[in-house]
C-alpha positions in Angstrom: 104.9 132.0 83.7 103.9 131.3 86.9 99.8 130.5 87.7 99.5 134.0 89.5 100.9 135.8 86.9 98.9 133.7 84.0 95.9 135.0 85.6 96.8 138.7 86.1 96.7 138.4 82.5 93.9 140.7 81.5 92.8 138.4 78.1 90.0 136.2 78.5 90.3 133.0 80.0 87.4 129.9 79.7 86.7 130.7 83.6 85.7 134.1 83.0 84.3 133.5 79.5 81.7 130.5 81.2 80.8 133.5 83.9 78.6 135.4 80.4 76.6 132.6 80.0 74.9 133.5 83.4 75.2 137.4 82.5 78.6 139.1 81.2 77.9 141.4 83.9 79.3 138.9 86.2 82.5 138.2 84.2 84.9 139.5 87.2 82.8 137.8 89.8 85.1 136.0 92.4 85.2 132.1 91.4 83.4 131.2 94.8 85.6 128.1 95.2 86.4 128.0 98.6 90.2 127.9 99.8 89.8 124.6 101.4 88.9 122.9 97.9 91.4 125.2 96.0 94.3 124.3 98.2 92.9 120.4 97.7 93.4 120.7 94.1 96.7 122.8 94.0 98.3 119.8 96.4 97.2 116.9 94.2 97.6 118.8 90.6 100.8 119.4 91.6 101.6 115.5 92.5 100.2 114.6 89.7 101.3 116.5 87.3 104.5 118.2 88.6 105.6 115.3 91.5 109.3 116.5 91.3 108.0 120.1 93.0 106.6 118.0 95.5 109.0 118.1 98.0 109.9 121.7 97.1 106.3 123.3 97.8 105.2 121.5 100.4 106.5 119.4 103.9 104.4 117.7 106.7 103.3 119.7 109.5 104.3 118.5 113.1 102.0 116.3 114.6 101.0 117.0 118.5 100.9 113.2 118.8 104.5 113.0 118.3 105.4 115.4 121.1 102.9 114.3 123.6 104.8 116.1 126.2 104.8 119.3 124.7 103.7 122.4 126.5 100.9 123.7 124.1 98.4 126.0 126.4 98.9 128.8 128.8 97.5 126.0 131.4 100.5 123.5 130.6 102.9 126.5 130.7 101.6 127.9 134.3 101.7 124.3 135.2 105.5 123.6 134.4 106.6 126.7 136.0 104.3 125.9 139.6 106.4 122.5 139.4 109.7 123.7 139.0 108.5 125.9 142.2 108.8 129.3 140.0 107.1 132.6 141.3 105.8 135.2 139.7 104.1 133.6 137.0 100.5 134.4 137.6 99.6 137.6 135.6 102.3 137.0 132.6 101.1 136.6 129.0 102.1 133.6 126.8 105.2 135.1 125.1 107.0 136.2 128.9 105.3 132.9 130.1 107.0 130.9 127.6 110.4 132.6 128.4 110.4 132.0 131.8 109.9 128.3 131.3 113.0 128.1 128.8 115.1 129.8 132.0 114.0 128.3 134.4 112.3 124.8 133.4 115.4 122.5 132.2 114.2 120.2 129.6 111.0 121.8 128.7 109.7 121.6 125.2 107.7 123.7 123.9 105.0 123.4 121.1 106.1 127.0 119.9 109.7 125.9 119.7 108.7 122.7 117.7 106.6 124.6 115.2 109.2 127.5 115.1 112.3 124.7 114.2 110.4 123.3 111.9 109.3 126.1 110.1 112.9 127.3 109.5 113.6 123.9 108.3 110.3 124.0 105.6 110.7 128.1 104.6 108.6 129.1 101.8 106.9 126.0 101.5 103.0 124.9 102.8 102.3 122.5 105.8 100.0 119.6 104.9 99.1 117.0 107.4 100.2 113.4 106.9 96.8 112.4 105.6 97.3 115.1 102.9 100.8 114.4 101.8 99.5 110.4 101.7 97.1 111.2 99.4 99.1 113.0 97.2 101.5 110.0 97.0 98.4 107.9 96.4 97.1 110.2 93.6 100.3 110.1 91.7 100.7 105.9 91.9 97.4 105.4 90.7 97.3 108.1 88.0 100.7 106.3 86.9 99.8 103.0 86.9 96.6 103.7 84.6 97.1 101.7 81.4 95.7 104.5 79.2 97.8 107.2 80.8 101.1 105.0 81.0 100.6 104.2 77.2 99.5 107.4 76.0 102.1 109.3 77.6 99.9 111.6 79.8 101.6 113.0 82.3 105.2 111.8 81.1 105.5 113.0 77.5 104.6 116.4 77.1 104.4 119.4 79.3 102.9 120.7 82.3 101.3 124.3 82.5 102.4 126.2 79.7 100.4 129.4 79.2 98.8 130.6 75.7 97.6 133.5 74.4 96.0 134.4 71.5 94.0 137.0 69.1 90.9 134.6 68.0 88.7 135.2 64.9 85.4 133.5 64.6 82.7 133.1 61.7 79.8 133.2 63.7 76.8 135.6 63.9 77.2 138.3 66.5 81.3 137.9 67.4 82.0 137.6 63.2 84.9 140.1 62.6 86.0 140.5 66.5 89.4 139.8 67.5 89.0 138.1 70.6 92.0 138.5 72.8 91.8 134.6 74.5 94.1 132.8 76.7 94.5 129.3 78.1 96.5 126.7 80.3 96.5 123.6 79.9 97.3 121.1 82.4 98.9 118.9 80.2 99.8 119.1 76.5 101.3 116.8 74.1 101.2 117.4 70.1 97.9 115.1 69.5 96.4 115.6 72.7 95.0 118.0 75.3 94.3 116.9 78.4 92.8 118.8 81.8 92.9 117.2 85.1 89.4 117.2 87.4 89.6 116.1 91.0 86.2 115.0 91.2 84.0 114.6 94.6 83.5 111.0 93.2 81.5 108.5 94.7 79.2 108.1 91.5 79.5 106.8 88.0 81.1 108.5 85.5 77.7 109.5 83.9 77.4 111.9 87.1 80.6 113.5 86.3 79.9 114.3 82.6 76.0 115.8 83.9 78.7 118.1 86.2 80.9 118.7 82.8 77.9 120.1 81.2 76.4 122.1 83.7 79.9 123.3 84.7 80.8 123.8 81.1 83.8 121.9 81.0 83.1 121.6 77.4 83.4 125.3 76.9 86.9 125.3 78.3 88.2 122.7 76.2 86.5 124.2 72.7 88.4 127.7 73.9 91.4 125.8 74.5 91.7 124.2 71.4 91.1 127.5 69.6 93.8 129.5 71.3 96.2 126.3 70.7 95.4 126.1 66.9 96.6 129.8 66.8 99.6 128.3 68.1 100.0 125.3 65.4 98.4 122.6 67.7 96.1 120.4 64.5 94.4 117.9 67.1 90.9 118.1 68.3 91.7 115.5 70.9 90.6 116.9 74.2 90.7 114.6 77.6 89.9 114.9 81.1 92.0 112.8 83.4 89.2 112.5 86.0 90.5 111.8 90.1 87.5 110.7 92.1 88.4 112.3 95.3 86.1 109.9 97.4 88.4 107.0 96.7 91.4 108.9 98.0 90.0 109.0 101.4 88.5 105.4 102.1 91.2 103.4 101.7 91.8 101.1 98.7 92.0 101.1 95.4 92.1 105.2 93.9 89.8 105.3 91.0 91.2 107.3 87.9 89.0 108.0 85.0 90.1 108.6 81.3 87.7 110.4 79.2 88.3 112.0 75.9 85.6 114.1 74.3 83.4 112.9 71.7 83.2 115.5 68.7 79.7 116.4 69.3 80.8 116.9 72.9 83.4 119.3 71.6 81.5 121.0 69.4 78.3 121.6 72.0 81.5 123.3 74.0 82.3 125.8 70.6 78.3 126.7 70.5 78.7 127.5 74.2 81.5 129.5 73.5 79.9 131.3 70.6 76.9 132.1 73.0 78.8 133.4 75.4 80.9 136.0 73.3 78.3 136.7 71.9 76.5 138.1 74.9 80.0 139.7 76.0 79.8 141.9 72.7 76.3 143.1 73.0 77.2 143.6 76.9 80.2 145.9 75.8 78.1 147.7 73.1 75.3 148.6 75.2 74.7 147.1 78.2 71.4 149.2 78.8 69.8 147.2 75.6 71.6 143.9 76.9 69.8 144.4 80.3 66.4 144.6 79.2 66.2 141.0 77.8 66.7 140.1 81.8 64.5 143.0 83.4 61.3 141.3 82.6 59.0 138.8 83.9 59.8 135.4 82.4 57.4 132.7 81.6 58.7 129.7 83.2 58.0 126.3 80.9 59.1 122.6 81.8 62.1 121.6 80.3 62.1 120.1 77.5 63.3 116.4 78.5 60.4 116.5 81.1 59.9 115.6 84.5 60.7 111.7 84.3 
């Protein structure tokens, strides 16, 4: 199943459930992840999880610096015609100018032709820059040279990007007795471990990532994944984040990869969040009007429990 087909399935994935912690009415809201960040994540996930697919899915785009004499702009095209003594081009549009250059200027190289030729050779692939291609190679090399990743067989023993669906029941009050149609798509699955690859902006200690994981409810995702997989006979509660520090991809030198396995307390916190989120969904679906009354009041803001320090 492709990633697109998985996301089209109406069952509840962790991204949808997490939005219910803000408000169940936001479950269908867009992710808010920009295209640039999403594309970067796709490149790096492919490089590490499915390296054999890199050459099939991506191609390096032509670099203008490799073709310094190529005619790129309207002024370039007109200048070539003028130098060749061709008349009657002043009112022509770009395509007509390009045709005139091809017919009248021997040896002329058009940037449009370079792109067209390259595109035919890379049909169906996504263009990336040479720097982006290098980042994919560096990320893959760093991941596969990490001693824990090597010893545990992460990204070498197991399967990548498999989709799982299950109706899951819980004993928690409020959601007891209901079968929840859930789904998950682990980045990497082994008999005794579930691994999620995280591409992190980095540039800080791993504690900063843990704070981000808590704030963005990565622990809820882990709990949901483990619960769905348990319905398919997966017995382990070992959930691991492989954290790629993206800041080190761009600065040269060593690429930092962290391997962090969630403690039982972190997973239990995720299950508590999951229970709360499902309970909110249950209440919202039963009576949106009653549920909303909790939010349409003036709240008293107290300082956080941990204090200003």
